[in-house]
VMD Tcl script that builds the backbone (N, CA, C; Angstrom):
set m [mol new atoms 252]
animate dup $m
set s [atomselect $m all]
$s set {name element resname resid chain x y z} {
  {N N MET 1 A 67.633 124.575 113.570}
  {CA C MET 1 A 68.852 124.683 112.801}
  {C C MET 1 A 69.097 126.152 112.468}
  {N N PHE 2 A 70.363 126.559 112.526}
  {CA C PHE 2 A 70.712 127.923 112.155}
  {C C PHE 2 A 70.574 128.092 110.651}
  {N N LYS 3 A 70.221 129.278 110.241}
  {CA C LYS 3 A 70.003 129.559 108.834}
  {C C LYS 3 A 71.278 129.392 108.009}
  {N N ASN 4 A 72.447 129.645 108.592}
  {CA C ASN 4 A 73.699 129.618 107.852}
  {C C ASN 4 A 74.410 128.276 107.894}
  {N N LYS 5 A 73.731 127.221 108.256}
  {CA C LYS 5 A 74.349 125.903 108.279}
  {C C LYS 5 A 73.820 125.068 107.127}
  {N N THR 6 A 74.606 124.085 106.711}
  {CA C THR 6 A 74.168 123.186 105.653}
  {C C THR 6 A 73.088 122.264 106.200}
  {N N GLN 7 A 72.505 121.473 105.351}
  {CA C GLN 7 A 71.467 120.538 105.788}
  {C C GLN 7 A 72.022 119.497 106.746}
  {N N THR 8 A 73.325 119.246 106.685}
  {CA C THR 8 A 73.941 118.280 107.596}
  {C C THR 8 A 74.384 118.936 108.898}
  {N N GLY 9 A 74.134 120.240 109.046}
  {CA C GLY 9 A 74.463 120.939 110.278}
  {C C GLY 9 A 75.864 121.519 110.320}
  {N N LYS 10 A 76.579 121.461 109.196}
  {CA C LYS 10 A 77.942 122.001 109.156}
  {C C LYS 10 A 77.900 123.497 108.860}
  {N N CYS 11 A 78.935 124.182 109.309}
  {CA C CYS 11 A 79.038 125.633 109.111}
  {C C CYS 11 A 79.732 126.007 107.803}
  {N N ASN 12 A 80.244 125.034 107.076}
  {CA C ASN 12 A 80.885 125.315 105.795}
  {C C ASN 12 A 80.782 124.092 104.896}
  {N N ILE 13 A 80.993 124.308 103.587}
  {CA C ILE 13 A 81.006 123.185 102.642}
  {C C ILE 13 A 82.417 122.874 102.174}
  {N N SER 14 A 83.384 123.644 102.620}
  {CA C SER 14 A 84.758 123.468 102.147}
  {C C SER 14 A 85.604 122.571 103.046}
  {N N GLY 15 A 85.183 122.342 104.272}
  {CA C GLY 15 A 86.000 121.602 105.229}
  {C C GLY 15 A 86.397 120.216 104.774}
  {N N ASP 16 A 85.436 119.464 104.231}
  {CA C ASP 16 A 85.745 118.110 103.756}
  {C C ASP 16 A 86.776 118.144 102.635}
  {N N ASN 17 A 86.635 119.116 101.721}
  {CA C ASN 17 A 87.585 119.229 100.611}
  {C C ASN 17 A 88.960 119.654 101.098}
  {N N ILE 18 A 89.001 120.570 102.059}
  {CA C ILE 18 A 90.288 121.012 102.608}
  {C C ILE 18 A 91.008 119.826 103.233}
  {N N ARG 19 A 90.289 119.043 104.001}
  {CA C ARG 19 A 90.891 117.872 104.654}
  {C C ARG 19 A 91.396 116.872 103.611}
  {N N ARG 20 A 90.555 116.564 102.620}
  {CA C ARG 20 A 90.932 115.591 101.592}
  {C C ARG 20 A 92.186 116.038 100.852}
  {N N ILE 21 A 92.214 117.288 100.435}
  {CA C ILE 21 A 93.354 117.807 99.674}
  {C C ILE 21 A 94.601 117.866 100.551}
  {N N ARG 22 A 94.440 118.282 101.805}
  {CA C ARG 22 A 95.582 118.334 102.726}
  {C C ARG 22 A 96.207 116.961 102.891}
  {N N LEU 23 A 95.369 115.938 103.033}
  {CA C LEU 23 A 95.879 114.581 103.226}
  {C C LEU 23 A 96.490 113.991 101.958}
  {N N GLU 24 A 96.074 114.507 100.790}
  {CA C GLU 24 A 96.631 114.027 99.515}
  {C C GLU 24 A 97.985 114.650 99.204}
  {N N LEU 25 A 98.327 115.739 99.882}
  {CA C LEU 25 A 99.602 116.408 99.623}
  {C C LEU 25 A 100.765 115.475 99.933}
  {N N GLN 26 A 101.792 115.583 99.123}
  {CA C GLN 26 A 103.030 114.830 99.362}
  {C C GLN 26 A 104.149 115.831 99.597}
  {N N PRO 27 A 104.871 115.785 100.674}
  {CA C PRO 27 A 104.684 114.836 101.768}
  {C C PRO 27 A 103.414 115.160 102.551}
  {N N HIS 28 A 102.981 114.182 103.358}
  {CA C HIS 28 A 101.781 114.334 104.174}
  {C C HIS 28 A 101.852 115.644 104.963}
  {N N THR 29 A 100.762 116.392 104.967}
  {CA C THR 29 A 100.712 117.685 105.642}
  {C C THR 29 A 99.724 117.610 106.804}
  {N N SER 30 A 100.205 117.882 107.993}
  {CA C SER 30 A 99.352 117.861 109.185}
  {C C SER 30 A 98.543 119.150 109.269}
  {N N GLN 31 A 97.564 119.160 110.158}
  {CA C GLN 31 A 96.795 120.376 110.395}
  {C C GLN 31 A 97.709 121.479 110.911}
  {N N ARG 32 A 98.658 121.127 111.754}
  {CA C ARG 32 A 99.601 122.118 112.286}
  {C C ARG 32 A 100.464 122.700 111.159}
  {N N ALA 33 A 100.935 121.844 110.260}
  {CA C ALA 33 A 101.760 122.316 109.141}
  {C C ALA 33 A 100.955 123.241 108.233}
  {N N LEU 34 A 99.689 122.904 107.993}
  {CA C LEU 34 A 98.835 123.770 107.186}
  {C C LEU 34 A 98.644 125.114 107.880}
  {N N ALA 35 A 98.404 125.093 109.183}
  {CA C ALA 35 A 98.239 126.340 109.938}
  {C C ALA 35 A 99.511 127.182 109.870}
  {N N ASP 36 A 100.672 126.529 109.981}
  {CA C ASP 36 A 101.950 127.251 109.902}
  {C C ASP 36 A 102.114 127.907 108.536}
  {N N ARG 37 A 101.765 127.184 107.481}
  {CA C ARG 37 A 101.875 127.744 106.124}
  {C C ARG 37 A 100.907 128.905 105.931}
  {N N LEU 38 A 99.723 128.787 106.500}
  {CA C LEU 38 A 98.744 129.874 106.396}
  {C C LEU 38 A 99.216 131.113 107.151}
  {N N GLN 39 A 99.915 130.919 108.259}
  {CA C GLN 39 A 100.423 132.062 109.010}
  {C C GLN 39 A 101.470 132.828 108.204}
  {N N LEU 40 A 102.191 132.140 107.334}
  {CA C LEU 40 A 103.133 132.827 106.445}
  {C C LEU 40 A 102.397 133.717 105.441}
  {N N TYR 41 A 101.129 133.401 105.176}
  {CA C TYR 41 A 100.281 134.217 104.302}
  {C C TYR 41 A 99.571 135.318 105.075}
  {N N GLY 42 A 99.797 135.386 106.379}
  {CA C GLY 42 A 99.170 136.421 107.182}
  {C C GLY 42 A 97.849 136.015 107.803}
  {N N MET 43 A 97.497 134.740 107.700}
  {CA C MET 43 A 96.262 134.242 108.298}
  {C C MET 43 A 96.562 133.754 109.711}
  {N N ASP 44 A 95.881 134.307 110.684}
  {CA C ASP 44 A 96.102 133.929 112.073}
  {C C ASP 44 A 95.209 132.744 112.428}
  {N N LEU 45 A 95.559 131.582 111.889}
  {CA C LEU 45 A 94.827 130.350 112.150}
  {C C LEU 45 A 95.774 129.362 112.812}
  {N N ASP 46 A 95.280 128.680 113.835}
  {CA C ASP 46 A 96.102 127.658 114.474}
  {C C ASP 46 A 95.554 126.278 114.124}
  {N N LYS 47 A 96.205 125.249 114.654}
  {CA C LYS 47 A 95.807 123.870 114.378}
  {C C LYS 47 A 94.358 123.621 114.766}
  {N N ASN 48 A 93.929 124.180 115.881}
  {CA C ASN 48 A 92.554 123.981 116.343}
  {C C ASN 48 A 91.543 124.611 115.389}
  {N N ALA 49 A 91.876 125.754 114.818}
  {CA C ALA 49 A 90.984 126.393 113.846}
  {C C ALA 49 A 90.870 125.525 112.596}
  {N N ILE 50 A 91.991 124.959 112.148}
  {CA C ILE 50 A 91.969 124.075 110.978}
  {C C ILE 50 A 91.091 122.858 111.276}
  {N N GLN 51 A 91.238 122.304 112.468}
  {CA C GLN 51 A 90.439 121.140 112.847}
  {C C GLN 51 A 88.949 121.479 112.825}
  {N N ARG 52 A 88.578 122.636 113.346}
  {CA C ARG 52 A 87.169 123.041 113.380}
  {C C ARG 52 A 86.639 123.331 111.975}
  {N N ILE 53 A 87.485 123.898 111.110}
  {CA C ILE 53 A 87.074 124.135 109.723}
  {C C ILE 53 A 86.827 122.799 109.030}
  {N N GLU 54 A 87.772 121.879 109.156}
  {CA C GLU 54 A 87.649 120.593 108.477}
  {C C GLU 54 A 86.458 119.784 108.985}
  {N N SER 55 A 86.116 119.915 110.244}
  {CA C SER 55 A 84.982 119.167 110.792}
  {C C SER 55 A 83.648 119.881 110.564}
  {N N GLY 56 A 83.708 121.110 110.024}
  {CA C GLY 56 A 82.488 121.856 109.736}
  {C C GLY 56 A 81.931 122.616 110.920}
  {N N GLN 57 A 82.697 122.728 111.995}
  {CA C GLN 57 A 82.231 123.424 113.190}
  {C C GLN 57 A 82.509 124.923 113.155}
  {N N ARG 58 A 83.255 125.381 112.138}
  {CA C ARG 58 A 83.660 126.788 112.080}
  {C C ARG 58 A 83.376 127.345 110.694}
  {N N PHE 59 A 82.862 128.563 110.653}
  {CA C PHE 59 A 82.686 129.252 109.384}
  {C C PHE 59 A 84.058 129.616 108.814}
  {N N VAL 60 A 84.142 129.764 107.499}
  {CA C VAL 60 A 85.381 130.152 106.834}
  {C C VAL 60 A 85.117 131.461 106.097}
  {N N THR 61 A 85.947 132.460 106.352}
  {CA C THR 61 A 85.771 133.734 105.648}
  {C C THR 61 A 86.303 133.612 104.232}
  {N N ASP 62 A 85.897 134.527 103.382}
  {CA C ASP 62 A 86.381 134.516 102.003}
  {C C ASP 62 A 87.893 134.742 101.949}
  {N N ILE 63 A 88.404 135.566 102.835}
  {CA C ILE 63 A 89.850 135.833 102.880}
  {C C ILE 63 A 90.600 134.569 103.274}
  {N N GLU 64 A 90.077 133.846 104.261}
  {CA C GLU 64 A 90.705 132.590 104.684}
  {C C GLU 64 A 90.638 131.555 103.570}
  {N N LEU 65 A 89.503 131.481 102.899}
  {CA C LEU 65 A 89.325 130.511 101.826}
  {C C LEU 65 A 90.312 130.763 100.687}
  {N N LYS 66 A 90.520 132.022 100.367}
  {CA C LYS 66 A 91.476 132.351 99.306}
  {C C LYS 66 A 92.894 131.954 99.727}
  {N N ALA 67 A 93.283 132.239 100.953}
  {CA C ALA 67 A 94.615 131.871 101.432}
  {C C ALA 67 A 94.783 130.351 101.462}
  {N N ILE 68 A 93.763 129.643 101.910}
  {CA C ILE 68 A 93.829 128.177 101.945}
  {C C ILE 68 A 93.997 127.628 100.541}
  {N N SER 69 A 93.268 128.184 99.590}
  {CA C SER 69 A 93.381 127.709 98.206}
  {C C SER 69 A 94.788 127.948 97.668}
  {N N GLN 70 A 95.406 129.071 98.014}
  {CA C GLN 70 A 96.761 129.357 97.557}
  {C C GLN 70 A 97.773 128.410 98.195}
  {N N VAL 71 A 97.624 128.162 99.482}
  {CA C VAL 71 A 98.550 127.267 100.186}
  {C C VAL 71 A 98.413 125.835 99.665}
  {N N LEU 72 A 97.181 125.404 99.389}
  {CA C LEU 72 A 96.956 124.044 98.894}
  {C C LEU 72 A 97.140 123.939 97.383}
  {N N ASP 73 A 97.348 125.081 96.726}
  {CA C ASP 73 A 97.572 125.147 95.278}
  {C C ASP 73 A 96.393 124.590 94.480}
  {N N VAL 74 A 95.199 125.000 94.880}
  {CA C VAL 74 A 93.978 124.656 94.154}
  {C C VAL 74 A 93.127 125.915 94.057}
  {N N SER 75 A 92.124 125.880 93.187}
  {CA C SER 75 A 91.243 127.038 93.077}
  {C C SER 75 A 90.216 127.020 94.214}
  {N N VAL 76 A 89.654 128.180 94.472}
  {CA C VAL 76 A 88.592 128.281 95.469}
  {C C VAL 76 A 87.414 127.407 95.037}
  {N N ASP 77 A 87.170 127.341 93.734}
  {CA C ASP 77 A 86.066 126.508 93.226}
  {C C ASP 77 A 86.216 125.056 93.650}
  {N N VAL 78 A 87.434 124.545 93.660}
  {CA C VAL 78 A 87.675 123.159 94.078}
  {C C VAL 78 A 87.307 123.004 95.562}
  {N N LEU 79 A 87.630 124.012 96.363}
  {CA C LEU 79 A 87.353 123.928 97.788}
  {C C LEU 79 A 85.869 123.982 98.116}
  {N N ILE 80 A 85.098 124.699 97.322}
  {CA C ILE 80 A 83.666 124.831 97.625}
  {C C ILE 80 A 82.799 123.877 96.823}
  {N N GLN 81 A 83.441 123.029 96.042}
  {CA C GLN 81 A 82.703 122.027 95.274}
  {C C GLN 81 A 82.019 121.069 96.231}
  {N N LYS 82 A 80.734 120.896 96.046}
  {CA C LYS 82 A 79.976 120.026 96.947}
  {C C LYS 82 A 80.094 118.585 96.485}
  {N N ASN 83 A 80.594 117.740 97.380}
  {CA C ASN 83 A 80.723 116.315 97.091}
  {C C ASN 83 A 79.538 115.588 97.703}
  {N N GLU 84 A 78.818 114.890 96.866}
  {CA C GLU 84 A 77.622 114.216 97.384}
  {C C GLU 84 A 77.754 112.736 97.309}
}
mol reanalyze $m
mol bondsrecalc $m
mol representation Tube
mol addrep $m
């Protein structure tokens, strides 16, 4: 196992929360719509990057995490909260 992965083998702890919050948004927000909104913030993320983040296959930078929190209108703490 790589040193920077969680015990479950994921590359981040925020992906599950990002997915949950994205799906709770009204109206429903797709991965593509989230990527489009992030691009307005200057983040060069596409739908595939969002999918990899949510599935835990991709690391998330602090800059990306801050932009995601702003787009989803939640704090960074909510995104990194570990759900067990």
